[in-house]
C-alpha positions in Angstrom: -47.9 82.1 -26.3 -47.8 84.2 -23.1 -48.5 83.1 -19.5 -52.0 83.0 -18.0 -50.9 85.6 -15.4 -50.5 88.1 -18.3 -53.9 87.3 -19.7 -56.0 87.0 -16.5 -56.3 88.6 -13.1 -58.0 86.7 -10.2 -59.7 89.1 -7.9 -60.5 88.9 -4.2 -61.7 92.2 -2.8 -60.9 93.2 0.8 -64.3 95.0 0.8 -66.2 91.8 0.5 -66.6 88.8 2.8 -63.9 86.1 2.6 -64.3 83.7 -0.4 -62.5 80.5 0.6 -61.9 78.2 -2.3 -62.9 80.6 -5.1 -62.1 84.0 -6.6 -64.8 86.7 -6.5 -64.1 87.8 -10.1 -61.7 87.2 -12.9 -60.5 90.0 -15.2 -59.8 88.6 -18.7 -57.3 90.9 -20.4 -56.6 88.9 -23.5 -56.8 85.4 -24.8 -59.0 82.7 -26.4 -62.1 81.9 -24.3 -63.4 78.4 -24.1 -66.9 77.6 -22.8 -67.3 74.0 -21.7 -70.8 72.5 -21.8 -72.1 70.8 -18.6 -70.2 67.6 -17.9 -71.6 64.6 -15.9 -70.4 61.3 -14.6 -70.4 59.3 -17.9 -67.4 57.1 -18.9 -66.2 56.9 -22.5 -68.8 54.3 -23.4 -71.6 56.4 -22.1 -72.2 54.5 -18.8 -72.9 56.2 -15.6 -70.0 56.1 -13.1 -70.7 56.1 -9.4 -74.4 55.8 -9.2 -75.5 57.1 -5.8 -71.9 58.1 -4.9 -71.3 61.8 -5.2 -67.5 61.5 -4.7 -67.2 59.0 -7.6 -69.4 61.1 -9.8 -67.5 64.3 -9.0 -64.2 62.5 -9.9 -65.5 61.3 -13.2 -67.1 64.7 -14.0 -63.8 66.5 -13.4 -62.0 63.9 -15.5 -64.5 64.6 -18.3 -63.9 68.3 -17.9 -60.2 67.7 -18.1 -60.5 65.7 -21.3 -62.7 68.5 -22.8 -60.2 71.2 -21.9 -57.3 69.2 -23.3 -59.3 68.6 -26.6 -59.7 72.4 -26.7 -55.9 73.1 -26.2 -56.4 74.1 -22.5 -56.0 72.6 -19.0 -57.3 73.2 -15.5 -54.7 76.0 -15.1 -56.7 77.9 -17.7 -60.1 77.6 -15.9 -61.4 80.9 -14.7 -65.0 80.0 -13.9 -66.8 76.9 -12.7 -70.6 76.4 -12.3 -71.8 73.5 -10.2 -75.3 72.0 -10.3 -76.0 69.6 -7.4 -79.0 67.6 -6.4 -77.7 67.9 -2.8 -75.7 71.1 -2.0 -74.9 69.8 1.5 -72.2 67.7 -0.2 -70.3 70.7 -1.5 -67.3 69.8 0.8 -66.9 66.5 -0.9 -66.9 68.1 -4.4 -64.4 70.7 -3.3 -62.0 67.9 -2.1 -62.2 66.4 -5.5 -61.9 69.7 -7.3 -58.8 70.7 -5.3 -56.9 67.8 -7.0 -57.5 69.5 -10.4 -57.6 73.3 -10.0 -54.9 75.9 -9.1 -55.9 76.4 -5.4 -53.6 79.5 -5.1 -55.8 81.3 -7.8 -59.1 79.3 -7.8 -61.6 80.0 -10.4 -64.7 82.2 -9.8 -67.5 79.8 -9.1 -71.2 79.3 -8.6 -72.9 76.4 -6.8 -76.6 75.8 -7.2 -78.9 73.1 -5.8 -81.4 71.9 -8.3 -84.4 69.7 -8.0 -83.1 67.3 -10.6 -80.5 67.1 -13.3 -81.3 66.0 -16.9 -81.2 62.3 -16.0 -82.1 60.6 -12.7 -78.8 59.0 -11.7 -76.7 62.2 -12.0 -75.9 64.0 -8.7 -73.7 66.7 -10.2 -73.2 68.6 -13.4 -70.2 70.9 -14.0 -69.5 73.5 -16.6 -66.5 75.7 -17.1 -65.0 78.8 -18.8 -61.3 78.7 -19.6 -58.9 81.3 -21.1 -55.9 80.4 -23.2 -53.4 83.2 -23.5 -52.4 84.2 -27.0 
């Protein structure tokens, strides 16, 4: 198996505004692509973690994403794209603080953050999906 640096190139163009905390694009040259469905703050037994607490929900959501990646033969070093869905986008800084404990901050994934009126169930404050590349 080769290294991720051989399979992917993280892009930050000097012709675009600065993109602190994310890459503007990711060029996938080769590898196995994993699409991770939206993850929310549920524990293994299906109970909501951190009701009303975005930091706690973000932590559990990233833990769930980590478990899903590992079950797929990947880890956060393989993540090339993150999509965030928030009920309150003003809390993006809180989520980035949690995220930075998991991702490669030197080559952060491309990302999109969207505020939504509501997620699929009332107690959830954030949902997170990912795309990862595992070099072959």
